[in-house]
C-alpha positions in Angstrom: 60.0 -34.8 8.5 57.3 -36.3 10.7 54.8 -37.8 8.3 51.1 -37.5 9.2 48.6 -40.1 8.1 47.5 -39.2 4.6 43.9 -39.1 5.7 44.7 -36.2 7.9 45.7 -34.1 4.9 42.2 -34.1 3.3 39.8 -34.6 6.2 38.1 -32.1 8.5 39.6 -32.6 11.9 38.7 -31.4 15.4 41.1 -30.2 18.1 40.5 -28.4 21.3 42.9 -25.8 22.7 44.3 -26.9 26.0 46.1 -24.8 28.6 44.3 -21.6 27.8 43.0 -19.4 30.6 39.6 -19.0 28.9 38.9 -21.8 26.4 35.5 -20.4 25.8 36.6 -16.9 24.7 35.5 -15.9 21.2 38.1 -13.5 20.0 40.8 -13.3 17.3 43.7 -14.0 19.6 42.2 -17.1 21.1 41.0 -18.4 17.7 44.5 -18.0 16.3 45.8 -20.3 19.1 43.1 -22.9 18.3 44.0 -23.0 14.6 47.8 -23.0 15.3 47.5 -25.9 17.7 45.7 -27.9 15.1 48.6 -27.6 12.7 51.2 -28.2 15.4 49.4 -31.3 16.9 49.1 -33.1 13.6 52.5 -31.8 12.1 50.6 -30.8 8.9 53.1 -29.5 6.3 52.7 -26.0 4.9 52.8 -27.2 1.3 52.8 -30.3 -0.9 53.5 -30.5 -4.6 53.8 -33.2 -7.2 51.1 -35.4 -5.8 50.4 -36.8 -9.3 53.6 -38.7 -8.9 52.1 -41.1 -6.4 54.8 -43.8 -6.3 58.4 -44.3 -7.0 60.3 -45.5 -9.0 58.4 -43.6 -11.6 58.7 -44.4 -15.3 58.3 -41.2 -17.4 57.2 -42.5 -20.8 57.2 -40.2 -23.8 53.5 -39.9 -23.5 53.6 -39.0 -19.8 56.5 -36.6 -20.3 54.5 -34.5 -22.7 51.2 -34.6 -20.8 49.7 -31.4 -19.4 46.5 -31.0 -17.4 45.9 -27.6 -19.0 47.4 -26.2 -22.2 49.5 -23.6 -20.3 50.3 -25.8 -17.3 53.7 -27.5 -17.0 54.2 -30.9 -18.5 55.0 -34.0 -16.4 58.4 -33.8 -17.9 59.0 -30.2 -16.8 57.7 -31.0 -13.3 60.1 -34.0 -13.0 63.0 -31.8 -14.1 62.1 -29.4 -11.3 62.1 -32.2 -8.7 65.5 -33.4 -10.1 66.9 -29.8 -9.9 65.9 -29.7 -6.2 67.7 -32.9 -5.5 64.5 -34.9 -4.7 64.8 -37.5 -7.5 67.5 -38.9 -9.7 67.1 -40.3 -13.2 68.2 -43.5 -14.9 67.0 -43.6 -18.5 63.2 -42.9 -18.3 63.0 -44.0 -14.7 63.1 -41.6 -11.7 63.6 -42.6 -8.1 63.8 -40.8 -4.8 67.0 -39.5 -3.4 67.6 -39.4 0.4 66.1 -35.9 0.5 63.2 -37.0 -1.6 62.4 -39.9 0.7 62.3 -37.5 3.6 59.9 -35.1 1.8 57.7 -37.6 -0.1 54.3 -38.6 1.3 52.3 -41.0 -0.8 49.1 -39.5 -2.3 50.3 -36.0 -1.1 53.5 -35.5 -2.9 56.7 -33.7 -1.8 55.8 -31.8 1.4 57.7 -29.1 3.2 57.6 -26.2 5.7 55.5 -25.5 8.8 52.4 -23.3 8.9 52.5 -20.3 11.2 49.2 -18.7 11.8 49.9 -15.0 11.8 46.4 -13.5 12.4 42.7 -14.1 12.5 41.3 -11.4 10.2 37.6 -12.1 10.5 35.4 -14.0 12.8 31.6 -14.1 12.5 29.4 -13.5 15.5 29.0 -16.9 17.2 25.6 -18.3 16.1 23.6 -21.2 17.4 23.5 -24.3 15.3 21.7 -27.1 16.9 23.2 -27.7 20.3 26.4 -25.8 19.7 27.8 -22.4 18.7 29.7 -21.9 15.5 31.9 -19.1 14.1 33.2 -18.7 10.6 36.8 -17.6 10.5 39.2 -16.1 8.0 42.9 -16.2 8.8 46.4 -15.5 7.4 49.3 -17.9 7.5 53.0 -17.8 6.6 55.6 -20.6 6.1 58.4 -21.2 8.5 61.1 -24.0 8.7 61.3 -24.0 4.9 64.0 -26.4 3.6 66.7 -25.1 1.2 65.7 -27.4 -1.6 62.3 -25.7 -1.8 64.1 -22.5 -2.8 65.9 -24.1 -5.8 65.2 -22.0 -8.9 64.4 -25.1 -11.1 61.9 -26.3 -8.5 60.2 -23.0 -7.9 59.9 -22.4 -11.6 58.4 -25.8 -12.4 55.9 -25.8 -9.6 55.2 -22.0 -9.6 56.3 -21.5 -6.0 55.8 -17.9 -4.8 58.5 -16.2 -2.7 56.4 -17.0 0.4 57.0 -20.7 -0.2 53.4 -21.4 -1.1 52.4 -22.6 -4.6 50.7 -20.2 -6.9 47.2 -21.7 -7.2 46.6 -20.8 -10.9 47.1 -24.4 -12.0 47.1 -26.4 -8.9 44.2 -25.5 -6.7 40.5 -24.7 -6.9 38.8 -21.3 -7.2 37.7 -21.4 -3.5 41.3 -20.7 -2.4 42.9 -18.4 -4.9 45.5 -17.1 -2.4 47.0 -19.9 -0.2 48.2 -17.4 2.5 44.6 -16.5 3.2 42.4 -19.3 4.4 39.1 -20.0 6.1 37.7 -22.4 8.6 34.8 -23.0 11.0 35.1 -23.2 14.8 32.5 -24.8 17.0 32.0 -24.4 20.7 31.2 -27.6 22.6 31.5 -28.3 26.3 32.7 -24.8 26.9 35.6 -25.0 24.5 36.2 -23.7 20.9 37.3 -26.5 18.6 38.4 -26.5 15.0 35.8 -28.2 12.8 37.7 -28.2 9.6 40.3 -26.6 7.4 39.6 -25.0 4.0 
């Protein structure tokens, strides 16, 4: 897996669509291309899980093994069992280390990442509005996951991390209320120098 710099995973980035017949067009088809190129250019993974395990080897002490962020959330021990079931880590006593597959998937501070985002549609775009010296449009769009590795379908892994059949993680325990369904997302596009650019991902 091509690993993007960690900063790219959490920062709002800008990317212009090149090679389009009308880079200034404000319509769903063109905006879908702009968003897709952002994901493609930076090789952003579709999903990352287990970011709390920020370095390996990882010692799972008795206290850590039982720890839960919420009463009904999986424990650290249960999450590590899911990673082991998927073949991403191996255990020696209380210490877990990455397998070859784990080394390919693991990105420090992001977790175990997999899949590629495919932008399926732009479902809503606001009427372009002037903001200072530029036009902006708020966009809602739908994505799916492609190029999903086999290990991400392992039953122990999907149960531990609450992975939906789509490949995305159920956000009940792992994401904020602003994005309850990971297949449906939103962003802002800005028009500068005659081209629409992606201002940020949400």
